[in-house]
C-alpha positions in Angstrom: 3.3 -76.9 -81.5 4.3 -77.4 -85.3 6.8 -79.5 -86.8 9.8 -76.7 -87.3 9.0 -75.6 -83.5 9.8 -79.1 -82.7 12.6 -79.5 -84.4 14.4 -75.9 -82.9 13.1 -77.3 -79.3 14.9 -80.7 -79.6 17.5 -78.2 -81.0 17.8 -76.1 -77.4 18.1 -78.9 -75.4 21.9 -79.9 -77.5 23.4 -76.2 -78.2 24.1 -74.1 -75.3 22.2 -71.2 -75.3 24.9 -68.6 -76.5 26.1 -70.4 -79.3 25.9 -67.9 -82.2 27.7 -70.2 -84.8 26.0 -72.1 -87.5 24.6 -75.5 -86.4 25.2 -78.3 -88.9 22.5 -81.4 -88.8 25.1 -84.3 -89.9 23.5 -87.5 -89.4 24.0 -89.0 -92.9 20.4 -91.0 -93.1 19.0 -87.5 -92.8 19.1 -88.3 -96.5 15.8 -90.6 -96.7 13.9 -87.4 -94.7 14.6 -85.0 -98.0 11.0 -84.1 -98.8 10.1 -83.4 -94.9 13.3 -81.6 -94.8 12.2 -79.5 -97.5 8.5 -78.9 -96.0 9.9 -77.8 -92.8 12.7 -76.2 -93.9 12.3 -74.7 -97.7 15.1 -73.5 -99.5 17.3 -75.0 -96.9 20.6 -75.8 -98.5 21.5 -79.6 -98.6 25.0 -81.0 -98.5 25.7 -84.6 -100.1 28.6 -86.1 -99.0 29.8 -88.5 -101.1 31.9 -91.5 -101.2 32.7 -94.6 -103.0 29.7 -96.8 -102.1 32.1 -100.3 -101.5 34.5 -97.7 -99.1 31.0 -96.2 -97.6 29.6 -99.3 -96.6 32.8 -101.5 -95.7 33.8 -98.5 -93.4 30.1 -98.8 -91.6 30.8 -103.0 -91.6 33.9 -101.7 -89.4 33.0 -99.0 -86.8 31.6 -99.5 -83.1 28.1 -98.4 -83.6 25.8 -97.6 -80.8 23.1 -100.4 -81.7 20.1 -99.0 -83.1 17.8 -100.2 -86.4 19.4 -98.4 -89.0 22.8 -99.8 -87.4 21.8 -103.2 -87.3 22.3 -103.3 -91.0 25.6 -102.8 -90.6 26.4 -106.0 -88.6 26.3 -107.8 -92.0 27.9 -107.0 -95.3 24.9 -107.7 -97.5 22.2 -105.9 -94.9 24.9 -102.8 -95.3 24.5 -103.2 -99.2 21.1 -103.3 -99.3 20.7 -100.3 -96.7 23.0 -98.2 -98.7 21.3 -99.2 -102.0 18.0 -98.4 -100.6 19.0 -95.4 -99.0 20.5 -94.5 -102.3 17.3 -95.1 -104.5 15.4 -93.3 -101.8 17.8 -90.1 -101.9 17.7 -90.4 -106.1 13.7 -90.3 -106.3 13.4 -87.5 -103.5 15.6 -85.3 -105.4 13.8 -85.6 -108.8 10.6 -84.7 -106.9 11.8 -82.4 -104.5 13.3 -78.8 -105.4 15.9 -78.6 -103.0 19.5 -77.0 -103.6 22.0 -79.7 -103.0 25.6 -79.3 -103.0 27.9 -82.5 -103.4 31.5 -82.5 -101.5 33.2 -85.7 -102.4 34.9 -87.2 -99.8 38.2 -88.5 -102.3 38.0 -85.0 -103.3 38.1 -83.9 -100.0 41.2 -85.7 -98.8 43.0 -85.1 -102.3 42.7 -81.1 -102.2 40.5 -79.5 -99.3 40.9 -76.0 -100.3 39.8 -77.0 -103.5 37.0 -79.2 -102.8 35.4 -77.0 -99.6 35.8 -73.5 -101.5 32.9 -74.3 -103.7 30.8 -75.3 -100.7 31.6 -72.6 -98.3 30.0 -70.4 -101.8 27.3 -72.7 -101.8 26.4 -72.0 -98.5 26.9 -68.0 -98.6 29.6 -67.9 -96.1 32.6 -65.7 -96.0 36.0 -68.0 -96.5 38.3 -68.7 -93.5 41.7 -70.0 -93.6 40.8 -71.7 -90.2 38.5 -74.3 -92.2 41.7 -76.0 -93.2 43.0 -76.7 -89.7 39.9 -78.9 -88.6 42.5 -80.4 -86.2 42.5 -76.9 -83.9 38.8 -76.9 -84.5 38.0 -80.3 -82.9 40.9 -79.9 -80.0 38.4 -76.4 -79.1 35.4 -78.6 -78.8 36.5 -81.0 -76.2 34.5 -84.5 -76.2 33.4 -85.6 -79.6 30.5 -88.3 -79.4 30.8 -89.6 -83.3 32.1 -93.4 -84.0 35.1 -91.6 -85.8 36.0 -89.4 -82.7 39.4 -90.7 -82.8 40.1 -89.4 -86.5 38.4 -86.0 -86.1 42.1 -84.6 -84.6 44.5 -86.4 -87.3 45.4 -85.1 -90.5 43.1 -85.7 -93.6 44.5 -88.8 -95.1 43.9 -90.7 -98.4 44.4 -94.2 -97.0 40.7 -95.5 -96.6 39.9 -94.2 -99.9 40.0 -97.5 -102.2 40.3 -99.4 -98.7 37.7 -101.5 -100.4 39.8 -103.6 -102.5 41.5 -104.6 -100.1 39.0 -106.3 -99.0 37.3 -107.2 -102.1 37.2 -110.7 -102.1 35.3 -110.6 -98.6 32.9 -107.8 -100.2 32.3 -110.2 -103.5 29.0 -111.3 -102.9 27.6 -107.2 -102.3 29.4 -105.9 -105.4 26.6 -106.2 -107.7 24.7 -104.1 -105.6 27.7 -101.6 -105.0 29.2 -101.5 -108.1 26.6 -100.0 -110.5 26.1 -97.4 -107.7 29.9 -96.6 -107.7 29.3 -96.2 -111.5 26.4 -93.9 -111.5 28.1 -91.5 -109.2 30.9 -91.5 -111.2 33.8 -93.5 -110.2 34.1 -96.4 -113.0 
């Protein structure tokens, strides 16, 4: 069995046989496997969900994850910042080497104006705009149980509250700011 067949066999274990929708594999750390993803699925559209690096690390640190090797990095702010730095370094190096089509969806733009942020993404995916895209709460309620660390937030309205939250914790983040703020600058936040 080749890698592509193995992927679909595993996907079949998680998706109902009658499902005729679009599957989005949204594990954030998949970004580390960009060359492999391209090798298995050449031409697959890639969505890069961008958020201020300090908010990413703080949010990860504040979540209650099921423990695994990667999530163990969120037990300590220094380790979380190092993981962010290493992950973004691999991501950017991979993007320069691997010919992939990537659309960046900026979190802060999404919560500020969902339609303006989502329309280019839907066009990038060559999908038709659906007004229901702006009603994520109804879609989430129809899904039933949501098994992610942010399950309770999925049915809430989009809010700007988490944007810039890191500033309230600046003192606690002080030791990791030399790692994260250069990334913030590189991503256009400064």
